[in-house]
Every structure is written in structure tokens, then in C-alpha cells.
C-alpha positions, 0 to 999 in steps of 0.5 A: 827462760834462755829464750826470754833472756835472748829476746831481752838482749836483742830488744836492748841492742835494738834500743841502743841502734835507735838511740843513736840516731835519736840523739842526732835528730835535735841537731838535724832539726836546728839545722834545718831550722837554721837554714830554712826558717829564715828562708821562708821568713824572708819570703814572707816578710819581703812581699807582706809588711804592710803597705797601701794598696796600689789603687790608693796611692795617688789618693793618699798622696799630699798634694801641697805646693810651697806658696813661694813657688810661681806657677804659670796659668798657660801650663798644665799641672803635672801628672803622676800616674805615669810615674807611679805605674813605672816598673823600671827597676835598677838593680843594685849591680847596675848603680854606677860607682860614679856619673860622668858628664852630669848635667845641672840643667834646671837646678838652681842651688839644689832647687828644681822646678819642671818646666813643661807643667806646674807640679802639684808636690813641693818636697824638701829632701834633707840630707845629713852628712859628714866626711863620706865625701865619696858617697855624697859624690855619687848621692847627689848626681844620682838623686838629681837625674832620678828626681828631675824625672818625677815632675816634682818641685824639690830642693836638696838640703845638705846638712853637714855637721863639722868639728870632732863631737859625736855625730847627732843624726836627729839634731841635724835632722832638726836643723834641716827641717828647720831651715825648710820649714823657714822656706815654706816646704810643706813636705819634708823627706829625711834621707841617709846619704848612703841610700839610693832609690831603685824603683822609678815608681818611688815618687818622692812626695809625702803622703796623709801619714808619715811614709817610711820610703825605704822599706826594703834595702838590699843590705838587709835582703830587701827584708823590713827588719820591724814594723816601728823602723822609720830610719833610712828615708822617711816623708812626713808632712812639716805640720806632723813633724812639728806637732811631735817636736821633731827628733830628740837632740840627745842621741849622740853616735849611732842609733835610738833617735829613730825609735824615739821618733816613733814613740813620738808619732805614737804619743799623737796617734800618727801611724807610719804607712808604707808603699809596696815592696816594688816601689820601696827598694833602696840600695845602700853604699858601703861605709865603716860602721858608726860608733854605737851610741852607748847611752841610746836605751837609757835615753829612749827609756827616759823619754817614754817614761817622761812624756815632757821630756819630748816637749822640751827636747827637739825641733824647739830646743835648737837655740844654741846651735850654730848654723851657717848657710853657704851657696852651692851648685847642687844643693842648699848647704847648711853647716852645724857646728857643735862645741862642747858648751852646745853639747852640754846644753843639749844633754841637760 
């Protein structure tokens, strides 16, 4: 009997010894999960977001010139295979803080046409802007240097919001798109001013479907945050932009307009495509976070529940927006003034 009691006590002591590490195990698992799972997700998402195969890239590109582009019969068409095969990559740490001795050669009011060949692509690059002069001073020379190497016909539109009203990204992109479409550009590239491309192979051209160009941004450790992301840099055919009626004009402040655009594209059965990771890397210039749009979730829900809202709110509802186009050496500068009565008409 005594032996049995001793054995029982020994067993209980052993269990107590075991229970202590068992209690620690959940914490160990949490620590391991916290550290390792994101690491594996980064590796997977970085290289495995859906994208077009490299061998199909050139065939998927939207080869369309502006009718206003003057062609020269004695010049050959420009070639783009060397651009697409270029493996040159600029590390974010090597991006200059400023560009000195910048040459404006070949640029006239933001427009550039290569001289030795006839470009196949005509592209309007629409950049929205307010109160970020330091970023703009780097963005413009950097982008002109980058784009002139690609043998494309392009024009940079700088769409600047004036006044004190909340920044309205969707409306500004609509204004820029409207101007570019009036100028008969078949391809629109909607571009944030704080993003700079790092891959020489990132050809600035539209494809057969809207192309999300900035899938890999250094701020997000080159991860694609979610599949339906369209923000940052998006290349879209002008006809597709008109079909979906552009962006909603109701999203003031930060957030919501890109997700709404994805919903509009989805409604029209238009899919987003991407190029491979090594052709989609960007660096984001530092800036203070924008004030979030507290009403963005309500507006998103309203647009999803009432499809007719999208048909009335967008590219076709800019009648009350005042704009002024001014000449500048490196851009076609479109100034946009929103007044309170304009804001009310947009919100209604």
C-alpha cells in the first residue's frame, strides 16, 4: 500500500514537472508563428502573385498611337524587346535625393517623341499632386530620364488640386483622364507622385486589360497587399476608363476610390493583370500620412448596393469642377479648384 502511495506521489510530481513546460508551449508557438509565418508569406507572395508569363508580355501590349502623332515614313518603328529584356534594377538606396544637371532635351510641355524611330505607343501619364513640391522636384526629372529610354511617345499631365478642401484623388484622376482623352491619348497611366519605378524593364504602356504596374513597393517589402489592389500606378486603356465611368468623385481624403474602381471594373467583367515581380518594383518617397476618409466604407457600400450610382458619379459628372490648363516645360499642368458649393454638388 505504501509503495502504491509513493508511486502515486512520484507520478503527480512528474505531471507537475510536465505541466510547467506545457503551459509555455502556447507562448512558444505564438512567438514562432509571429516570426516565421510572415517570413514565409513574404517569400510566397513576393514571387507568386498572378502575372502574365514573360513570353506573352509583348503580344499582350496595347499597340496604339495617338492620331495626332506625326509619323515619318523614312523612320522604322521603334522596337521594345530590348526594354522588356533589360535586367537593370536600381536599388531604393541608390535612387538620388535630387537630380542635378537635368537636360530637357526633346521635351516640350511634358510631351516627348523619340527622334530615331516611330513609337508604337502613345501614353498619357496622369500625376495627381498637392503640396508635395519636394517629391515633385525629384519625380519629374527622374521620370523623364526613365521614360526617354523606352522609345515611347508620352506626355506627363500634372493635375494639381488647389484650395483647402480635402484631397480628392479620384476626382483629380478623372480630370486628368478627361484632358488626356480630349488630347486623343489611347492609353492612360494613373500615377501617384510618391512612386518611382526601379526596373528598366517596366515598360510604360497599356495592355489588353488594365495593368496594375506597382505590384511590388519597397514600403510593403515588395508584397502585394491584396489581389484587388489597383492603387499606386495603373495603366488602363482610355476606352476601358470611359466604359466604367472612371473613379467615383465622392471619396474625399485618403482611401476607398481604388477599391471602388476595382468594383466598377468587375461589374463590366474587366480583369486586372500584372507583370512579373522583377518588372513591377517601385520605391515610395517618404511623406506624412494623409488624413483617412472616415466615410469611405459607407460610400463603398452604397456604390456596391446601388449600381446606378456608378453610372452617375464619375468621369461624366465633372460639370461643376473648375480647371485651368497652364504651360510648363516638363508637364501639361492642369489646376483644379474645388469650392464648397462644388463639393456639395459632388456629394449629392
